[in-house]
C-alpha positions in Angstrom: 0.0 0.0 0.0 3.0 2.3 0.5 3.6 5.0 -2.2 6.4 4.5 -4.8 9.5 6.7 -5.0 10.5 7.3 -8.7 12.4 9.7 -10.9 11.0 12.1 -13.5 14.1 13.2 -15.3 16.6 14.2 -12.6 13.8 15.0 -10.1 12.5 12.6 -7.4 8.8 12.0 -6.6 6.8 9.9 -4.3 3.3 8.9 -5.4 0.5 6.4 -4.8 -3.0 5.7 -3.6 -2.1 5.6 0.1 -1.7 9.4 0.2 -3.7 9.8 -3.0 -1.1 12.4 -4.2 2.2 13.2 -5.8 5.0 14.5 -3.6 7.8 16.2 -5.4 10.6 15.4 -3.0 13.5 16.9 -4.8 13.3 19.2 -7.8 16.2 19.3 -10.3 16.0 22.7 -12.0 17.2 21.1 -15.3 13.8 19.5 -15.5 12.0 22.9 -15.6 9.6 24.0 -16.9 8.4 20.7 -18.5 8.2 18.9 -15.2 5.1 20.9 -14.1 3.1 19.5 -17.0 4.4 16.0 -16.4 3.2 16.1 -12.8 -0.2 17.2 -14.0 -0.4 14.4 -16.5 0.6 11.7 -13.9 -2.0 13.0 -11.4 -4.8 12.9 -14.0 -3.7 9.4 -15.2 -3.8 8.0 -11.6 -6.7 10.0 -10.3 -4.7 11.7 -7.5 -6.4 14.6 -5.7 -3.3 16.6 -4.6 0.2 17.4 -5.9 2.5 18.6 -3.2 5.9 20.1 -4.0 9.1 21.1 -2.1 10.9 23.4 -4.5 13.4 26.2 -4.8 11.9 29.6 -4.6 13.2 30.4 -8.1 10.9 27.7 -9.5 7.7 29.0 -7.9 6.4 31.3 -10.7 6.1 28.3 -13.1 4.0 26.4 -10.5 1.9 29.4 -9.7 1.0 29.8 -13.4 -0.2 26.2 -13.4 -2.6 26.6 -10.4 -0.4 25.9 -7.4 -0.5 27.9 -4.2 2.0 28.3 -1.4 1.2 26.4 1.8 4.5 26.8 3.7 8.2 27.8 3.3 11.6 27.2 4.9 14.1 30.1 4.6 17.8 29.3 4.0 16.8 25.7 3.3 19.4 25.0 0.7 23.0 25.1 2.0 22.0 27.7 4.6 21.5 30.2 1.8 18.4 29.9 -0.6 14.8 29.4 0.4 12.4 26.4 -0.1 8.8 26.8 -0.9 6.1 24.2 -0.3 3.4 24.7 -3.0 0.4 22.5 -3.7 -2.2 21.9 -6.3 -5.6 20.5 -5.3 -7.4 18.4 -8.0 -10.5 17.7 -5.9 -12.3 20.7 -4.2 -13.1 18.8 -1.0 -9.5 18.0 -0.4 -8.8 21.7 -0.1 -11.2 22.1 2.8 -9.2 23.0 6.0 -9.9 21.3 9.4 -11.0 24.6 11.0 -11.3 23.2 14.6 -7.7 21.9 14.5 -6.4 25.1 13.1 -8.1 27.1 15.9 -6.3 24.8 18.4 -3.0 25.5 16.7 -3.7 29.2 16.7 -4.0 29.1 20.5 -0.7 27.4 20.8 1.4 29.5 18.5 3.8 32.0 20.0 6.9 33.8 18.9 9.9 31.5 18.8 12.0 32.1 21.9 14.9 30.3 23.5 14.9 26.6 23.4 13.7 24.9 26.5 16.1 22.1 27.5 14.4 19.0 28.8 17.2 18.5 31.4 19.1 15.3 31.9 17.8 11.9 30.9 18.8 9.9 33.9 16.3 7.1 33.9 16.9 5.8 30.3 19.7 5.5 27.8 19.7 7.4 24.5 22.0 6.6 21.5 22.2 6.6 17.7 20.8 3.4 16.3 22.5 1.0 13.9 21.5 -1.9 11.5 21.3 -4.3 14.4 18.4 -2.2 15.8 16.3 -2.4 12.6 13.8 -5.0 13.9 13.0 -3.3 17.3 12.7 0.0 15.3 9.9 -1.5 13.1 8.2 -3.0 16.2 7.9 0.4 17.8 6.6 1.9 14.5 4.0 -0.9 14.2 2.6 -0.1 17.7 2.5 3.7 17.2 1.5 4.1 13.5 -1.3 2.0 11.9 -0.3 3.4 8.5 2.7 5.6 7.3 3.7 7.2 4.0 7.0 5.3 3.9 7.5 1.5 4.6 8.9 2.0 8.1 7.3 -1.3 9.2 9.9 -3.2 7.1 13.3 -3.9 8.7 14.9 -4.1 5.2 13.8 -0.5 4.4 15.2 0.7 7.7 18.6 -0.9 6.9 18.6 0.4 3.4 18.0 4.0 4.5 20.9 3.6 7.1 23.3 2.3 4.4 22.6 5.0 1.8 23.0 7.7 4.5 19.5 8.9 3.8 18.4 8.6 7.4 19.9 8.6 10.9 17.9 6.9 13.6 18.0 7.7 17.3 16.5 5.8 20.2 15.7 5.8 23.9 16.1 2.5 25.7 14.7 1.2 29.0 17.3 -1.5 29.6 17.2 -3.7 26.5 13.8 -2.4 25.4 13.5 0.2 22.7 10.8 2.6 23.9 11.1 5.7 21.7 12.6 6.5 18.3 13.1 9.4 15.9 14.7 10.0 12.5 16.7 12.7 10.9 16.3 12.4 7.1 19.5 14.0 6.0 20.2 15.8 2.7 23.9 16.5 3.0 24.0 17.9 -0.6 21.7 20.8 0.6 22.8 20.7 4.2 19.3 20.2 5.7 17.4 17.5 7.6 13.8 16.6 8.3 13.2 15.7 11.9 10.6 13.0 11.7 9.2 9.6 12.7 8.9 10.4 16.4 7.3 7.4 18.0 7.2 6.7 21.8 5.4 3.7 23.2 2.1 4.7 24.9 3.1 3.5 28.3 6.2 5.8 28.3 4.6 9.0 27.2 4.5 12.2 29.3 8.3 12.0 30.1 9.4 14.5 27.4 11.2 11.7 25.5 10.5 13.4 22.2 12.1 16.6 23.3 15.1 14.7 24.6 15.4 12.9 21.2 15.1 16.2 19.3 17.8 17.9 21.3 20.1 14.9 20.9 19.4 14.7 17.1 20.2 18.4 16.7 23.6 18.0 18.3 24.5 15.0 16.2 23.4 16.4 12.8 24.9 19.8 13.5 28.3 18.0 14.0 27.7 16.3 10.7 27.4 19.6 8.8 23.6 20.1 8.7 22.6 23.8 8.8 18.8 23.7 8.7 16.4 21.4 10.5 12.7 21.2 9.7 9.7 19.0 10.5 6.3 18.1 9.0 4.3 17.6 12.2 0.7 16.4 12.5 -1.8 19.2 13.0 -4.0 16.8 15.0 -1.2 16.2 17.6 -0.8 19.5 19.5 1.7 17.9 21.9 4.2 17.2 19.1 3.8 20.8 17.8 4.5 22.1 21.3 7.6 19.9 21.4 9.0 21.7 18.4 8.0 25.2 19.6 9.6 24.5 23.0 12.8 23.6 21.1 12.8 27.0 19.3 11.3 26.0 16.0 9.3 28.5 13.9 5.9 27.7 12.4 5.7 28.6 8.7 2.5 27.0 7.3 0.1 24.1 7.2 -0.2 21.5 4.4 -3.9 20.8 4.1 -5.1 17.2 4.0 -1.7 16.1 3.0 -0.5 12.8 4.5 -1.9 9.4 5.4 -0.9 8.6 9.0 -2.7 6.3 11.4 -5.3 5.4 8.8 -6.5 8.9 7.7 -5.4 11.7 5.5 -4.2 14.5 7.9 -3.1 18.1 7.7 0.6 18.8 8.6 2.4 21.8 10.0 5.8 23.0 9.0 8.3 24.1 11.6 12.0 25.0 11.0 15.2 25.9 12.9 18.6 27.1 11.8 21.3 25.1 13.7 
């Protein structure tokens, strides 16, 4: 059921019925302007109801002319220099309808980004970077926390593959020999940015600020590796996770309406970013 990752020219897309959309993961400017029409053609052929793009600001005019609108942005996304825009096109009117009640809850949470709040020391549990030997317990945690997910994180082979190709760095919290919480930094070293994602804490261990501990640890590790900008695509329906990023000094920059299939439903997602 997971969506496929494929190439159109030199650009990378993810698409499929799970999210009922195309996601332009990485735009190669050499594919412009023709790529915009190719995305439209693929969406019509497959009956998708949304095209979501993560693009360089210089490419935005071509997308605007084809019916896209900006949903979010991340300044200094590419090599700590140029900006990223997240622009979408809705091919079904009802998919564009925003979840008003959830947005009102978010509005009540938002505040100007201040200093990061340190979660303090993690004395009760052990935290470390995960390796290939941890792939099976990683998938076991994901299976308990997420009924569905836009990437095949329930498959140990996928976890190992992303570790080997340096696409993702996984971090975990352990209670003895039991993995109780995980998170992922999806690293793009070519553009010096990373998506802070896949936060999953077992239900019986929640309320201990483990996600904030993981986030702080992740930032330290990826900054040492040369990453300049961290961002996240957080579930609008989970105010607690949004507060975790705000407490860590991340700035909100927009909401992706009805964007991602998580836990069995298409949900809206918030963008937060931080320069390391």
